[in-house]
C-alpha positions in Angstrom: -50.8 -7.8 46.7 -47.3 -8.9 47.5 -46.8 -11.9 49.7 -43.9 -12.7 52.0 -42.3 -15.0 49.4 -42.4 -12.1 46.8 -40.7 -9.7 49.2 -38.0 -12.3 50.0 -37.3 -12.8 46.3 -37.3 -9.1 45.5 -34.6 -8.3 48.1 -31.1 -7.8 46.8 -28.2 -9.5 48.4 -26.2 -6.9 50.2 -22.6 -6.5 48.9 -20.1 -8.0 51.3 -17.2 -5.9 52.6 -14.8 -8.2 50.7 -16.3 -7.1 47.4 -16.3 -3.5 48.5 -12.7 -3.7 49.5 -11.8 -5.4 46.2 -13.5 -2.6 44.3 -11.5 0.0 46.2 -8.2 -1.8 45.6 -8.9 -2.1 41.9 -9.7 1.6 41.8 -6.4 2.4 43.6 -4.5 0.0 41.2 -6.1 1.8 38.3 -4.9 5.3 39.3 -1.4 4.6 40.5 0.3 3.6 37.2 -1.1 6.7 35.6 0.1 8.8 38.5 3.6 7.3 38.1 3.7 8.1 34.4 2.5 11.7 35.1 5.4 12.0 37.5 7.6 11.0 34.6 6.3 14.0 32.8 7.3 16.2 35.7 10.9 15.1 35.5 11.0 14.7 31.7 13.9 17.2 31.4 16.0 15.3 33.9 15.1 12.0 32.2 16.2 13.4 28.9 19.5 14.6 30.3 20.1 11.2 31.9 19.4 9.4 28.7 21.6 11.8 26.6 24.4 11.3 29.1 24.0 7.5 29.2 23.7 7.1 25.4 25.9 10.0 24.3 23.5 11.8 22.0 20.2 13.4 21.4 18.7 10.1 20.3 18.7 9.0 23.9 16.7 12.1 24.8 14.2 11.3 22.1 13.9 7.8 23.4 13.3 9.1 26.9 10.5 11.4 25.6 8.9 8.5 23.7 9.1 6.3 26.8 7.4 8.9 29.0 4.6 9.3 26.4 4.3 5.5 26.1 4.1 5.4 29.9 1.3 7.9 30.0 -0.6 5.9 27.3 0.1 2.6 29.2 -1.1 4.2 32.5 -4.3 5.3 30.7 -4.9 1.7 29.5 -4.3 0.4 33.0 -6.7 2.9 34.3 -9.5 1.7 31.9 -8.6 -2.0 32.4 -8.8 -1.8 36.2 -11.5 0.9 36.6 -14.1 -0.8 34.5 -14.1 -4.0 36.4 -14.0 -2.0 39.7 -17.2 -0.2 38.6 -18.9 -3.3 37.4 -18.3 -5.1 40.7 -21.1 -3.0 42.1 -23.5 -5.7 41.1 -23.2 -9.5 41.5 -21.7 -10.1 38.1 -19.6 -13.3 38.3 -18.0 -12.8 34.9 -16.4 -9.6 36.2 -14.9 -11.5 39.0 -13.4 -14.0 36.5 -12.0 -11.1 34.5 -10.3 -9.8 37.6 -8.8 -13.2 38.2 -7.5 -13.3 34.6 -6.1 -9.7 34.8 -4.4 -10.2 38.1 -1.5 -12.3 36.8 -1.1 -10.0 33.8 -1.0 -7.0 36.1 1.7 -8.6 38.3 3.8 -9.4 35.2 3.5 -5.8 34.0 4.2 -4.2 37.3 7.0 -6.5 38.6 9.8 -4.7 36.7 8.8 -1.4 38.4 9.0 -3.0 41.8 12.2 -5.0 41.2 15.2 -2.8 40.5 13.1 0.4 40.1 12.7 0.1 36.3 10.3 2.7 35.2 8.1 3.0 32.1 9.9 6.2 31.5 13.2 4.5 31.1 14.0 3.8 27.4 15.2 0.3 26.6 15.1 0.4 22.8 18.7 1.6 22.2 21.4 -1.0 21.8 24.5 1.1 22.4 26.0 -1.1 25.1 24.5 0.8 28.0 23.1 -1.5 30.6 19.8 -1.0 32.3 21.5 -0.6 35.7 23.8 2.1 34.3 20.8 4.0 32.9 19.0 3.6 36.2 22.0 5.0 38.0 22.1 8.0 35.7 18.4 8.6 36.2 18.9 8.4 40.0 21.7 10.9 39.8 19.9 13.5 37.7 16.3 13.2 38.9 15.0 14.4 42.3 15.8 12.0 45.1 12.1 11.1 45.5 11.4 10.1 41.9 12.8 6.5 41.8 11.5 5.5 45.3 8.1 7.0 44.6 7.7 5.2 41.3 8.8 1.9 42.9 6.3 2.4 45.7 3.5 3.2 43.3 4.2 0.1 41.3 4.4 -2.0 44.4 1.1 -0.7 45.9 -0.6 -1.1 42.5 0.6 -4.7 42.2 -0.5 -5.5 45.8 -3.9 -3.9 45.1 -4.5 -6.1 42.1 -3.4 -9.3 43.9 -5.4 -8.5 47.0 -8.5 -7.7 45.0 -8.3 -11.1 43.2 -7.8 -12.8 46.6 -10.8 -10.9 48.2 -13.0 -11.9 45.3 -12.2 -15.6 45.9 -13.1 -15.6 49.6 -16.3 -17.4 50.7 -18.2 -14.2 51.5 -17.6 -13.0 48.0 -18.6 -16.5 46.5 -22.0 -16.2 48.2 -22.5 -12.8 46.7 -21.7 -13.9 43.1 -23.5 -17.2 43.3 -26.5 -17.1 41.0 -29.8 -17.3 42.8 -31.5 -20.7 42.6 -35.2 -20.7 41.7 -37.4 -21.6 44.6 -40.0 -24.2 44.3 -43.4 -22.7 44.6 -46.3 -24.4 46.3 -49.2 -25.2 43.9 -52.0 -22.7 44.1 -55.3 -24.0 45.3 
């Protein structure tokens, strides 16, 4: 028969709201870069025209297509890298929390160019024909729908904030208590 001590040991620590919020933010950060890259597919023709105009030839269009495909692949990688820890945070696994802390600075470094200056993963940078990044971005802004550049900047910014906030939420005291390993309790000798 179970005693009161057995029931107390069998209960699971409820997940604090900080961990639940961090899971949600990581899930959001996982989806947004892929969404941004898929938007690049929607405006691929315009991106190709902008690259051809900026670089003066079909090679620019090929670079734009390659950049959009690379963006979709990178978005898929980000989806996996952020979604797996988000799913694993369902249980008190401290190693997952540490992984999130390690991934947060890397995520910020990868997403900062998208936030500052509106550089997109679908903007080719491999050609060295004297065209500056700002000139190419101006061509993209001219030839793509007006919503494209602001939306991709917004998606990168929200994703970056989500990763940083998730890491901060996992460092709060309420989260620490959840991830702390249970200490064995001293049992009274049986008589």
